[in-house]
C-alpha positions as CSV (number, residue, x, y, z in Angstrom):
1,F,27.8,110.0,184.6
2,L,24.4,112.1,183.6
3,G,22.7,108.9,183.3
4,L,23.7,107.5,186.5
5,V,22.8,111.0,188.3
6,Y,19.3,110.7,186.9
7,S,18.7,107.3,187.9
8,F,20.0,108.1,191.5
9,L,17.6,111.0,191.6
10,G,14.7,109.1,190.1
11,P,12.7,109.5,187.0
12,D,11.4,113.1,187.7
13,P,10.8,115.3,184.5
14,F,11.0,118.3,186.9
15,V,14.3,117.6,188.4
16,A,15.8,116.6,184.9
17,W,14.7,119.7,183.2
18,M,16.0,121.7,186.2
19,H,19.3,120.1,185.8
20,F,19.3,120.5,181.8
21,L,18.5,124.3,182.4
22,I,21.1,125.0,184.7
23,F,23.6,123.3,182.5
24,F,22.7,125.2,179.6
25,L,22.6,128.3,181.5
26,G,26.3,127.5,182.7
27,R,27.4,126.6,179.4
28,M,26.0,129.9,177.8
29,V,27.8,132.1,180.5
30,H,31.0,130.2,180.1
31,T,31.0,130.6,176.1
32,I,29.9,134.3,176.6
33,A,32.9,134.8,178.9
34,Y,35.2,132.9,176.7
35,L,34.6,134.8,173.7
36,G,34.4,138.0,175.7
């Protein structure tokens, strides 16, 4: 799925990095909220 989205957006390192960062931050917040 992520590969499909990445191919659709085009090989843009900045866009890929932003998506990864947003996903990572979202995951961290979810983990903290789940443990808390």
